[in-house]
C-alpha positions as CSV (number, residue, x, y, z in Angstrom):
1,X,83.0,46.5,-172.4
2,X,80.5,44.6,-170.4
3,X,79.4,43.9,-166.9
4,X,81.4,45.4,-164.0
5,X,84.0,46.8,-166.4
6,X,81.6,49.1,-168.1
7,X,82.5,52.8,-167.5
8,X,86.0,51.9,-166.4
9,X,89.0,53.9,-167.9
10,X,90.6,51.6,-170.4
11,X,93.0,51.9,-173.3
12,X,91.9,50.1,-176.4
13,X,95.3,50.4,-178.1
14,X,93.8,51.7,-181.3
15,X,92.9,55.1,-182.7
16,X,89.2,56.1,-182.5
17,X,88.5,59.2,-184.5
18,X,87.2,61.6,-181.9
19,X,84.5,59.4,-180.2
20,X,84.0,55.8,-179.1
21,X,81.3,53.6,-180.6
22,X,79.0,54.7,-177.7
23,X,79.5,58.4,-178.7
24,X,81.8,59.2,-175.7
25,X,84.6,61.6,-176.5
26,X,88.0,59.8,-176.7
27,X,91.3,61.0,-175.3
28,X,94.7,59.7,-176.4
29,X,97.4,61.1,-174.0
30,X,101.1,60.8,-174.6
31,X,102.6,57.7,-173.0
32,X,106.1,59.4,-172.8
33,X,107.7,58.8,-169.4
34,X,104.6,57.3,-167.9
35,X,106.6,54.4,-166.4
36,X,109.2,56.8,-165.1
37,X,107.0,59.4,-163.4
38,X,105.5,59.2,-159.9
39,X,101.7,59.9,-160.3
40,X,101.4,62.0,-157.0
41,X,104.7,63.9,-156.6
42,X,105.4,64.2,-160.4
43,X,109.1,63.3,-160.1
44,X,110.3,62.0,-163.4
45,X,113.7,60.2,-163.7
46,X,115.2,57.2,-165.4
47,X,116.3,56.0,-161.9
48,X,112.7,55.6,-160.8
49,X,112.4,52.5,-163.0
50,X,114.6,50.1,-160.9
51,X,113.9,47.1,-163.0
52,X,111.5,46.2,-165.9
53,X,108.8,45.3,-163.3
54,X,109.6,47.6,-160.3
55,X,109.2,51.4,-159.8
56,X,110.7,53.3,-156.9
57,X,110.5,57.1,-156.8
58,X,114.0,58.5,-156.2
59,X,112.4,61.7,-154.7
60,X,109.7,60.4,-152.3
61,X,110.5,56.6,-152.0
62,X,107.1,55.4,-153.2
63,X,107.3,51.8,-154.6
64,X,104.9,50.0,-156.9
65,X,104.6,47.8,-159.9
66,X,105.9,49.7,-162.9
67,X,103.1,48.8,-165.2
68,X,100.5,50.0,-162.6
69,X,102.4,53.3,-162.2
70,X,102.4,53.7,-166.0
71,X,98.7,52.9,-166.3
72,X,97.8,55.4,-163.5
73,X,99.8,58.1,-165.4
74,X,98.0,57.5,-168.6
75,X,94.6,57.6,-166.8
76,X,95.5,60.8,-165.1
77,X,96.7,62.5,-168.3
78,X,93.5,61.5,-170.0
79,X,91.5,63.1,-167.2
80,X,89.8,59.9,-166.3
81,X,88.9,58.4,-162.9
82,X,90.1,54.8,-162.4
83,X,87.6,52.1,-161.2
84,X,88.1,50.3,-157.9
85,X,88.7,47.0,-159.6
86,X,91.4,44.7,-158.2
């Protein structure tokens, strides 16, 4: 990680045994149902995933990109704080 991305919550896609190269503790949350769960209200249902790309919560009506919703759930489960990067 370099520049403005340093310190952001990221998923490297590989196992790091306990700590990152910088010595920061690593967290590997389960990705199960991350693209079917609304991050705020917590409603989980297959119906929330309208298409491969679209997420609409059947409970509260929230809509967003399904990949973004999945990423937010992984970040939340890991106990991380997302960066304000567009």
